[in-house]
N, C-alpha and C positions, 0 to 999 in steps of 0.2 A: 498666799504662802510663797508662791514663786517670786513675786515682786520683793517680798521680804528677804528671800534667799539671795536674789541678785544684789539687793542693797547691801547685804552683809558682806558679799564678795568685794564690792567696790570699797566698802569701809576697810576691809582687811588690806586691800591693795594700797589704799591711802596710808594705813598704818605702817605697812612694810616700806613704802617709799620714804615716809618721814623718818623712820628708824634708820634707813640707809643713809639719808642725808645727814643725820646726826653723826655718822661715822666720819664726816669731814673734820670733826674736832681733832682727830688724830693727825691731820695734816699740819696742824699748828705745832706739833712736837716732832715734825720731820718724818712721819710715817705715811705711806701711801694710803689713800682713802679706802682702797679695796680691802685692806686688812681690817678696818673697822666694819665694813659691810659684811665680811665673813664672820666676824665676831658677833655682830647683831643677828645674823642668820642662825648661828649656832645657839645663841641665847634663846631666841624665839622658838627654835625647834626642840629645845630641851627644858622648857619651863616645867614640864610634867615631872621632872626629876625632883623638883623642890615643892611638889604639891599644887602647882598652879597649872590648870588645864585650860586657860583662856585661849591659847593658840591651837588647840586641838582641831578646830574646824578647818584650818588652812593646811594641815599636814596631809589630808586626804582629798583636798579639793582639786578636781581635774583642771579647772580653769587656771588656777594659780600654778599648778604643776606645768601646764602648757606654757604659761608666760615665763616661767623659770627656764624651761628648756629653750624657748625662743630667744630669751636673753643670752643664753650661752652661744647659740648659733650666730646671733648678731655680733657678739664679742669676737668670736673666731673669724667672722667675715671681716671685721675691722682689722684684725691682725693680718689677715691675708692681703688686704689692700695696702698695708704698710710694709709688707714683706717683698723682697726682691730676690728672685731665684739666683741671679748672678752673684749678688753679695753673699747669699747663704752658701753658695757653692765655694766661695773663697775661704770660708771657715769650716768647710766640710770635714776635714781630717780632725781638727781640734774638737769640733762638735761631736764627732763619732767617738773619740776617746773619752770625752766627758760623759757621753751617754752610756758607754760601756761601764764606766765606774759607777754611774748613777743607777745602773741595773744590777750589776753583780754584787756590789756591797750591800744594798738593802735586802736583796734576795737571800744572800748568805746569812746576814745578821738575823733576818726574820725567821729563817728556817732553823738555824742552829743555835741562836742565842736568845733572841727576844721571845720566840714562841715557847721553847722549853722553860724559860725563866718566868714569864708572866702567866702561862697557861700549862702548868705541869700536868702530866697524866694523859694528855691527848695523844692520838696516833700521829705517826710521822706524816701521813697524808694531810692532816690538818695544818701542820707546820709548813708543809710545802705550799699550801694555799695561802697561808699568812705571808710567806716570803714573796709569792707571786703578786699578792695584793700590794705589798710595799714598793714594788717596782713601778707602779703607776704614777704618772705626773699629770700636771694640768698646764697645757700650753696656753689656754685662755687666761688663767689667773697670772701665770708668769708674764705674759705679754702685757696684761693690764697693769701690773706693778711697774714694769719698765715705762709704760705709757704715762702713768701718773707721775713718775719721777722725771719724765722728759728725756729719757736716754734710750728710747727704743731703737734708735738708729746707730747706736754706738757699737763698736766691734764686739765688746763683751756681751751685750744684749743679743747680738746675732748668734754668737756661739751658744749661749744658753738656750735660745729659742730653737736653734738647729738641733741641739742635744735633746731638747724636750720632744721634738717630733720623732727623732730616731729612738728615743727612750720609749715612746708610745708603741712604736712598731716592735721593738724588742720585748716590751712588756706583754704585748698581745701574743707573741710567739711563745714566751715562757708560760703564760696562762693556758694556752692551748695544749702545750706539752704536758703541763702538770695535770690538766683535766684528763688527758689521754692516759697518763700513768695511773691516776686514781680510778678511772672507770674500767680500763682494760688491764691494769696491772703492770703494763710496760708500754713502751713506744719505740718503734724502729727508727733507725736513721733516715729511712725513706719517708716516713711520716713527718719527721722533723723538717726534712728538706722540702716537702710539699707545703707544709704550713708556712715555712719561711718564704718560699717562692710566691705564694699567694699574697702574703703581706707586702713583699717588695713590689710585686706586680701592681697591686692596688696603689701604692705610693707613687711609683713611677708613672703609672697610667694617669693618676690624678694630676700630676705635674705637667705631663705632656699634653693632655687634653686641655688643661687650664691655659697653657701657653698658646694653644691653637685657637681656643674659643674666646678667650678674654678680649682680644682686639675686635672680634666681630660683635661681641655683646656690648 
């Protein structure tokens, strides 16, 4: 049985890889392959909605989950290799402004418009969480799109990637604040300052240590 289980895992890995390769068809119509890969993943993961439960074994498989997370780590590592701190610093102000818009607008729309409209009758705390969720972005997918299009070194791509990094930091702060409001009923300015300080310290520390250790490594 163990051998059969391992064989089924390898079979599903092959199916996933073949399905992902079929996403290259989108490249012929001018779309980045990662879009097709995402669509294939969504399709495989939601076959149960149309009564097909063929892909159920892979949804809870620990090995495939590990490979998926490893793939994300490798993708982010590739993005880091192609990123230059000095160049990113050059678009810092514009990236920060884009990130602010990319956080404030989704949060406000999710909390006050989309939540009450699509999910009427829920408490305000639920709408807060919905708004906080919509502030999240994906640096990895964003970078992969630019990489597929061959424009990852363009000024526009650097602004978007810089904004995505800042967006993640701001999104974590908002999520932490919203969690504190929901659990404790309120949050003090001191708590917000401490959450913000930890997020910024982690980002700055990662950059500084990376600059120091990268040449040695």
